[in-house]
N, C-alpha and C positions, 0 to 999 in steps of 0.2 A: 148207350148212356144210361144208368140208372132214375128211375123216374123218384124226384124228392120231392119234401113239402117244401115252401117257402116261410120264411119265419111269420108266424100270427098270432100276436098274445093270446088271441082265444082258442088255442091249442098246447096252451100251457096250462099246469096247475102250480101257480104262484103263492108264496105264502111266507111270513117271516124265516127268517135262516134257520129250519132245523136242520140240522144235517147228521151225516153219516157216517160213525168212526172206523176206524181201518179193522174193526173187529167186526162190522157190518150191523152194530147198532145203534139204534138212534142216540144223538147225544142229548144228555142232559144239560150239561154245561154250553152256554151258548158259547164260549170262547172254541169249544172243540169244533173239530171241523173234519173232515174227511179228505180234503185238499192239503198237497204235502206242500204245497209253495205257502199256504195263509198259515200250516202249523208252524213254519219255519221262521214265522216275523214272533216280533215282542208280542207280548200282552195287550199294549197299550196299540201297537200298530195294526195286529190282527183284529183287534175290536173297533179300529177306526173304519177298517174295510167290511166288516161285518155289518156294521149297523147301516150300511149305504147298502147292503146285497139283499136279493129274495130269494128263496128257494126254488127250482123249478124241476119237475118230471123232464126226461129226454127220452122222446120218442125214437126208434129207429128210422134212419133214412131222414129227419129231420134236419135244415138245414139250419145250420147257426149265424152261417156268413156267408154272402154269396158274392162271387168276383162281379169287382166292378160296380156294387151296390153300398152305398152310406151305409156304416155299421153304426148299428142302434144300440146295441149291449157288448158286453165282456163277458167271458164265464171262467170260472173254477171250477173243473169237474171234479166232482166228489166218487161217481163211480160210474161206470159202463166206460164207452170208447168212443171216441170220433176220427175223422180221418181227413188232412189237410190235402186238399188234391189241386191241379194244375192241367192245364191241357195245351198239346201242341199244335195248331191249327183245326182242321178236322178231327183230329183222333181223339183216340178215347179219352179219359183223364186219369191221371196217373197218380198215385198218393206221393206225397211229399212228405208227410209227417203223421204218424200214430199218437195219437193223444189220450191221455186218461187220468187218474187221480194224483197226477203229479203236475199235470200243465194246465196250461193258462189260454184263451180263445181270444185273441186281440189284440197281437203283437203290433198290427200297425199302429195300431193306439198309442203303443208305446215308442215310436220314434216318428209321432207327431202326422200321420196320417189318418185320413177320417174314412178311405176307402179299402176297399179289401182285394188285394191280387190277386185271392186264391179262395177257394171254395171249401166250405167246413161243412160236414155232412156226419150224423151221428151213426155209428156202426151198432154199438151193443148199447141197448137202452142203460139208462141209469139216472141221474141227478147231478146237478148242479147248481152254484151260487152265480146268480148274475147281477152285473150293476150296468147302470145306465152309463154311458161315454162321458155326460159330464162328470158324473159323481167320482167315475174313476180318474180324470184328469186331475180333478182337486185334489184327490188323495194323493197323486204322484205330484203334485206340485207343493203340497202343503209339508206332507213326509218323507225326509228324504230317506228311510228304511225302506218304504213301499216303494221309491223310485227305483233304488239299488236293487232288491231283489227281484222287478222285471226287468231292468237291464243284464243281470245276470241269468234271467230264464234267455234272454233274445239269444244273448253265447251261445249258452247251451244247445238252442235249436240251432244257429250257424253251424256248429260243430256236427251236432247231427244231420244236416242238410248235406253238407259237404261230403260227409262219409258214406251217406245211402248213394250220391251220385258216383262214388268211386267204388262202392259195392255192386252197383247195376252194371257198370262196364268192368267190371274185371272179376265178379266171381259167378259161378254156376246157379240153376235155377235150386237145385235144393238148398245150396250154402242161403241164397236170399230167402228162402221159404222160412229155413231156420232161422234166420234171423228175425224176420217179421212178426214169426210167433213168439219169440222171446221178447220182442219190445212191446207186443199186446200184452202178453204176461204180465212185463213190468208194471206197463201202463194201468191194466186191472186189478192186478194182485191175486188175479186167479190162474189155475192152472188152467183151467175150462174158459173157452173163449166163443161166445154165440156170433158165428157170422159163417156168410155160405160161400162154397168153392167160389162163384163167381165174383162175391166181393173182394175175395184177396185176387181174382186173377186180374180185376180191375187196378187194385191197389200198385201191384206189381206191373201193369201192363202186359200182361200174356193173356194166352188163350186160357181157357176154364178148361180147356181137357189137360195143358199140360199141369195144372195146378190137381187135376182130381189123379192123373199119373203118380204126382210126386206125393203126394197123401197116401195112397196105395201101398207106395215104397215104403213109405214111414210109419204106416200102420202094420205092414210084415213084419219091420224090423221092431217093431214093440215100442216105438216113439210116441204114437199119437193112439188116440180113440176117436173115431168118426160118429157122428150123428146128423140127421138130417140138416140140423141149422146149426152145431156146434160143434168143435175141433179141441178134445182135452190132451195136453200134453202130457205123457204118463211116465216119462224118463227124462227129465231134466238135462239129467247131465249129461246123457249121450246126444241130447239136442244140442248143447252147449259145443260138443266135441264135433257135430255135423256142420254147426255155425262157423260162419267165417272168424275173424277178430273183430270185425266191425259193432259186432255186441259189445264187445268190451269198451272198445272206444266210445259209444254212444252211452253207455253206462256211466263211464268214466266221467264224461262232460257233463252230467247232470249231478250226479255225484257229490261231483269236486265244485263246479261253478256255482249250483244252485245254495248250498250248503255250506257256504264260507271257506272252502280249501283255494288259496289262490294258484294252487298248482295244479295240473292236469296231468296225472299219472297213470300212464299206460302198460297194462302188463305185456311183456313184448313174447311171443313166442316162435 
């Protein structure tokens, strides 16, 4: 198991919510934010949440939530990536969700729980807006739009989790690795992903050597470019062809459920 840092306020660089927009520039408008969930809200509801948030820097391998530990903060990620993981018995942890700028850390709070059943660890350094538990709960109970947005997010996450279960049991390692890279690309909004082979192996619950072999095949086919701690997708179209249809299901779930489309339309092939 990877050594990780626990939550410690002294480790954070916190301040007023100065956010990074989708172009990677510091926002001059206090209403602008790099998190897609917050951006989907009306100006009034977005301001309602932003007034209760503070900006924090996310360091690699820092834990945002610990399994079985009371939750202190929820997070709206603006850049970078985090991993939600679980474990079975004495086995290594396995990733159940990759999070980025379209995501929220704190689903148990939306469902009325104060203790996390999973661990959330930063994989790619970035920034986030964090909000205290009490402030988030107050915003949910006093602002119907905020509550509906977070409930839609829970729905999208449930679809993603169930699809990953099906993918892990039915599809090849090459397909699963391609899916992971595409989801990470969606979440970070960048074709270059700052992560090690070991971290991806842990996320998928396979040996590191298997990931190294798979990446060697992908690089030889011109799909990726590797360095010591970075993976860059160089041919996204071919990567999508290599991946299974699970990526389209997950993508549709977040696009349709999060942003107001009541139906889930999945392209069949």
